[in-house]
C-alpha positions, 0 to 999 in steps of 0.5 A: 769154120773147122772145129778142132785143130787143122793139124790133127785133121790133116794128120788123119788125112795123111794116114788115110792116104798112106794106108789107102783105107779108113780102117788102116788109118784107124789102126795106125792112129790107134783110134776107131774107124768112125772117128777117122771118117768123122775127121775126114768129113770135117776136113772136106767140109772145111775145104768144100771139096771131096778129098777121097773117092770111096768105093766098096773095094778101094779108096782113092784120092781126088784131084784136090786130095792129091794136091793137098797131099803133095803140098802138105807132106813136107810142111807136115813132116817139118812141123812134126819134127819142130813140135817134137824138138820143142817138146824135148827142148828143155831136156837137152844138155846141149846149146848155148847158155848166155851169162851176164856178170860183173867183172869181180864175179867173173874173176872169182866165180866163173874164170876158175871153172870154165874149163872144167865145165866144158870138159864135163859138158862139151855140148853146152856153149857158154857165152859170157858177157862181162859188164859192171853195169845194170843188165836186164836179162829178159830185155837183153836175152840172157839166161843167167846173171851174177850180181850183188843182191841189191842189183837184182830185179825182184821178178827173177829167181835168185840163189846166193853164191857168196856171202857178204863181200869185203872191199879192201883199200890198198896201196903199193909199197912204192906209193906209201914210201912217197906219200905215207900211209893214212891213219884215218879216213880224214887223212885221205884228202891228202892222198890220190884215189884210183877212181872206178866208173861203171861203163853205164855211169856218168860219174865215178863210183862213190868211195865208201868206208865204215866209221862207228857203224855208219857208212861214210863217203870219202872225197879225195883227189883222183889220179886215174879213172878205170872201169876194170878191176885188172886195170885198177890192180895194175895202177895200184902196183905201179903206185898211181894211187890208193885203190879199192879191191874185193878181197876175193879177187885179190886172193887169186893174185900171185903178188897179193902180198905186194898190196898193202892194206890201208884203214882196215878197220874202216873197210866196207862190206857189200851184199851177198852175190847171187846167181839169178835167172828167169822162172822159165829157165827152171824147165831148161835142163842145160841151164839147171845143170850149169846152176847146180855146177856153179853152186857146188863150186861156190859152196866149196870155195866159201868153205875153204876161203871165207 
């Protein structure tokens, strides 16, 4: 059994073959001649054959030594390159960052800044997956995720991007003209809801409001079921029913004033929004660059809008 790393002893052997002397190999490797001789001896003992013929004037490789040199030069070179690449892997500011995010978060947190980030770091590729359901970033091979605080695995690192978000209830002028405007949650049983169902769920997401400091569930007829915020907005615009929207998403719409707020005193607040990532990502320079970039943007956004 060869003691130590075979890679280390093969490196010594290659230096001996290149320098054609023990002393030359020692100088190249910045070590001592006895150390080089010992490494060569261990390698020969491992294979059970002589790799070098030593004379008083010169050093030559045996047939076995020539065979070993010829068949390990390319693999050793590739291995050295790979080891160096892995060593510097975390320091690269190039490569792919895979991000999973819910739709509401994409619209506010990522969409406005994708172009700016690309121009600042053109060698970093963002791969963005929009999914309103639960996502395991380790299992699904994502680098980062953006979700509500209560939907994050406790085993990841999480940093708050936005404070608690308010979900408003809206209808169009056309809808209110035809069906009237509800005055209390109890009136909603006579109205139509634009239901929201996550792609991974089997049922419509419950409609929650707050009344006297308590969360209440509202049951009402459903006119349309969607799984996308943009589709919900279109349905509200066209008077299909009453819909729920986060205020931060509505702020970006040019026709935001066409969405009539309903039952504002009863609106729900949801947990803060967090960016989360695996502990190993702390060592990746490109991921940390993106994290600091988006954290800075959200700090500015919160100061201006929240």
